N, C-alpha and C positions, 0 to 999 in steps of 0.2 A: 504494500500500500504506500501511497505517496506520503512524504513527510513534510515537515516545516510549514512554510507560509501558505501552502495550498490546502491545508487540512479542512478549513471551512468549506472550500469548494468541493472537497471530496464528500463530505457529509451531504451536501446538496445533491451531488450525483447519486449517492446511495439512495436517498429518499425518492429520487425520481426513477430509479431503475425498474421497479416493479410495474410502473405505468408506461415505461418507455415503449414506443412503437415505431414503425417505419423501417426503412432500409438500414441494414447493418453494414457499416463500412468494412470492406475487405482488407485484411491485413496480409502483407506479403509473407512468404515462408520465412521462418527463422533462419538466419544465416549463421550456422554453427560450424565448429570444426569437424572434420571428417574422421574423428576418432572412432575406433571400434570398441565394443563393450569388452570389459576385462574377461580374459579366458579363465573363468573360474565359476564354480557352482555357488550361487547365492540367491537369495530371494529376488534381488534386482535383476540378475542375469536372466532368470526365468521369465521376467516380464517382457523381454524383447520379442516382438513378433515379426516386425517388418521394418525395412529401411526405406524411408521416403526421401524427400528432397534434401540435398546437401547434408547428409549425415544425421538427420533428425529421425529418431526412432519412435515408433508407436508402441506403447506398452500393451502387453497381451492380457494382463490381469488387473485392470484398473480398479476392481473392487477390493483388492488386497489392502490391508491396513499398512503394508510396507511398500505400496506402489511408489516408484520414484518418478516424480514429475518435475522437470527442470528445463534448462535450455537445450538439452540433448534429447529428452524423453517427453513426448506429448501424449495426451489422451486420445483415444479413438475419435474419429469425426462423429459429431452428434452425440457424444457421450453424456449421459445424465445418470447420476447414482441411482441404483435400483430403489432405494427408499430414503426419503429425507423427512425429518420430523422437526417441529419447532422446539428450540432449546428453552427450557424453563429457567432462564436467568435474565437479569436486566440487560438491555442493550441501550446504548446512548442515543440511538435514533428514536427510541420510544414507540416504535411501530413494528408490527410483525410483517415480515416479507420473506422472500427467499434468503435474504441476508441474515436472518435469525434462525436459519435451519442448518442442520448437520445430519450426517448419517447416525442412526440410533446408537451405535456403540460409542461414538465420539460425543454425542449429545449427553448421554448418561454420565460419561466420565467428566464432562465439563461441569455438569450440574453438581456432582459430588465434590469436585475440586473447588468450585465457587463457595459451596457451603462450608468446606473446611477452612478456606481462607477467611471467611466471615467470622468463624469461631476464633481465629487468630487475630481478629481486629482489622483485617484487610478486606475491603469491599471492592469487588471487581465488577466490570461491566464488559459486555461484548461490543465490538465495533462493527465487524463484518465477518460473517461465517461463509456459508455457501454463496457462490456466484455462478450463474449460468454462463455459457459461452457468450451469449449476447450481452450480458452484463459486463463481463470482462472486456469485451470489445469496446463497449461504451467508455469504460473506465480508462483502458489503455489509450484509446484515441484522445481522451481528455488530457492525459499526461503528455502525449506527444505534442499536442497543440501548445501546451504550457512550456515544456522544457526541450522539445526536440526529441527525436527518436533515440539517439545515442544515450542521452542522459536518462530518458524514461526507462530504458532497458536495464539500468542499474538498480532500479527499485520496483519495477512493475513487469509483469509477464505478458507476453503476447497471448491472446486468447487460444485456448487449447493446451497451454503450457503452465497454467496457474494452478497451484495447489488448492486454491479455493474452489475450483471446479470439481474436486474429488469429494467434497463434503466432509473432509477430515481436518481442515485448517480453519483457524479463527484468529482474528486480531482482537486483542484484549486491552482494556484501559482500566483506570480507576473509576469508581462509580460516578464521579463528577465529569468524566471525560477530559480532564486536564492532561495535557501533553499526549493525548491519544495519537498514535501513529507518527510520533515525532521522536528524534534522538533523545530529547529530554526525558522521555518516559523511562529510559534506562536508569535514571537517577532516583526514581521513586521507590517508595516502600512496596508498592504493588509489583514492580519489576523484580525487586529483590526477593519477594516471597515466591514469585513464579520461578525464578532461577533456582531457588532452593527446594521447591516442592512439586513443580509441575510433573516431573518424571514419576512421582509416586502414583499419579493418576493416568499415566500413559502418554503424556505430552512432552514434546521437546521444544526448545527454542530453535526453530527450523533454520534461521540464518544467524548463526552465532558470531560474536565479535572475533576477529582474527581469521575467519574462514571465508572471507569475501572472494578470494581467488579460487576456492573450491566450489562454493555455492553459486557464484556469479552475481550475488546480490549484496547490497549494503547490509550491515548489522541491523537487525530488527528485534529488539527485546520484546516486542508485543506480538509477534507472529508465532502462534503455537501450532504444532502439527501432531495429531494423534497417531501413534505408532504401536500402542500397547505397552503395558507396564514393563515387561521383560526387556524389550528393545530400548525403551526410553531410559531405563536404568543403566544399561550398558553404554548407550550413546552419551548420556550425561556424565557418568563417572569417568569415562575415558576421554571426554572432551572432544568428541567427534562431530562432524557434520553427517547428515544422513547419507550423502554420497560415499563418505569414507567407511561408514558402517556397512554399507552394502557392497563395498569393494568396487566402486565405479570410477570411471575416468573423471578427471577434473574438468570443470567448465570455465577454466581460465580464458579470458578473452581480451 
C-alpha cells in the first residue's frame, strides 16, 4: 500500500472501490528477470505451473496458505479465492466491503490476534484486506499517476501480483488510524506488538526491514500475511522473508 502524503487519497480510493464501474485500465506485463525457480522441492517450487511473458510464472496452487505471490509469481487470470468472509474486527474505513474480507482461516486468526492485542492494551484496526483484480488495478493506476510507474512498483503491485488478491494479506493500523500505511507506523506500540506476537497467530511481517532486495518492496511494518503458525514461527525466528523460507530466487531489480 502507498505510504506518506498520499494516505488520505488512498482511503478515498478504498471507499470508492466497491462502487467502482466502467472500463478497467490494462496494465502491461510485469517486466521481471528471467530467473528460473530454484531446483529444489519446497512448497513454493510446487506452485509453479507455467511460464508466461518475460519470466513471470503463474502459481498452480493459489489456494495454499504458502502461495508465493510477488514480482516473479502471479495468480491465475481471473483468480478469486474460493471463499471470503467478513472479518469481525474494526476497520478504519468504517464500512464493510471486499476490503474487510479475508479467507476464513486468515479471518479467524486475525480476529483472535486482535482480541489478544486488546487484552495487552493495544487496539488494532484493519486498513485493507482482500482486493479484487479490478480493485488492485484501480489502486495501482492511482499510484502510477501520482508517482510514476518506476516508483509505484517499489511499494505497490501490478494487478495479479498483489498478495491482497489471495485473501491472506491485510494492512493493519492502530484503532485511530494514525500513521496507517506510512513508515511512521513502525515506531508505534501497535507495530511493536505485531512484530513480537503476530507469528503466534500465523502472520508474518511480509516485507521486513532489510529485505527490500529480496522482496522487491519497501519495508512495510503494517502489511501482514497469513502463512500458518508453524511457518510464521520459523520465518520470524530466523529473520527470513517468505521468498527465503520457500527457497526462491531473489526479486532484486
